[in-house]
N, C-alpha and C positions, 0 to 999 in steps of 0.2 A: 758649652756648645749645645747641649740638648736641653738647656734650661733648668737642669737639676738644682743648681745653686741659687736660682732666681728667688725662690721663696723658702729657702732653707730654714730661716728663722721661724717660719710658721709651722714647719714639720719636725723640727728637732727641739727637744726639751731637755735642758740641763737642770738637774736637781741638785741642790746643795744639801743632800741627805745621804745616808749610808743605806744602800739596799740590803735588806736582811730578811729573815724568815717572819718577822713581825714588825709592826709599826709602833712608834712612840717610845722606844728605849733610847738610851744614850750609849754611844760607844766612844771610846777614846782612840783617836788616830794621832799620828805624829807627823809633823812636817819638818823636813831638814832644810833649812835655808841654804841656798846655793847648790843643792844636790842636783845631779843631772838625771836622776831617776825619779819616779813618782814617790809620793809619801805612802805610808802604810800604817797598819795597825800592828806594830811590832809586839812580839811576845816577851822580849827580854831587853829592856832599855839599859841594862848594865853593860851591854856589849859596847866596846869602844867605837865600833862603827856607827853607833847611833848618838855619839856625844853631840850635844847641842840641839838635839831634837826638841821641837816645840809642840806640846800637847794641845789638842783641840777636841772638845766633846761635840759629837755630831749626832743629831737625831736620826733614828732609823725609820725606814719606810718599807713596807712589804712589797714584793713584786705584784701581788694581787691589787694593792692600793694604787700602785703606779699604773697598772692596766686599767683599773676602774676610773681613775681620775684623768688619764691622759689619752686614752685611745678613742673614747666616745664611740665605741662599736665600729671603728674603722679598721680596715685590714692593716696589720703590722707587717711590713715587708722586711724590716731589719730591726733587731733588738740588740743594742750594744750594752752588755752588762759587764761591768768591771767593778767588782766589790771585794777586792783583796782576799780572795779565797772562799767567799761565802756563796759563790754562784750556785753550787749544787744544793745547798740548804735552802736558798731563796726559791729555787725552782721546785724543790721537793715539798715546800710548804704550800704550794699552789693547790687549791681545790681542783678536782678532776676537770670540771667544766672550764676553768681558766686555762689549764694546761692544754686542753683540746682547742681552745680559742687560739692559743699561741701557735699551735701546729697546723690548724686547718681553718681558722676564722669562725665567726659567729654566723 
């Protein structure tokens, strides 16, 4: 109605990476075919609930690099961060100036 979705593909970026406190590492995540919940970076694959999990190695990207590469000094109204429990470490690794940018803009 308000045109929000009209250019959504120009304003939303989906990264096939794992947000972390640093870039360039590999983390192993597991996908469960047919699962009704999202996949995760399980700590213990020996649990029967994870039988049949398929491993994938995913490159990490720091939140700072995401900001630098994708915001182009624009105001960020919404930041959706879902990185399987590493949200606080990803935010804590931000330099002060980047954290201030997220909370008040440049």
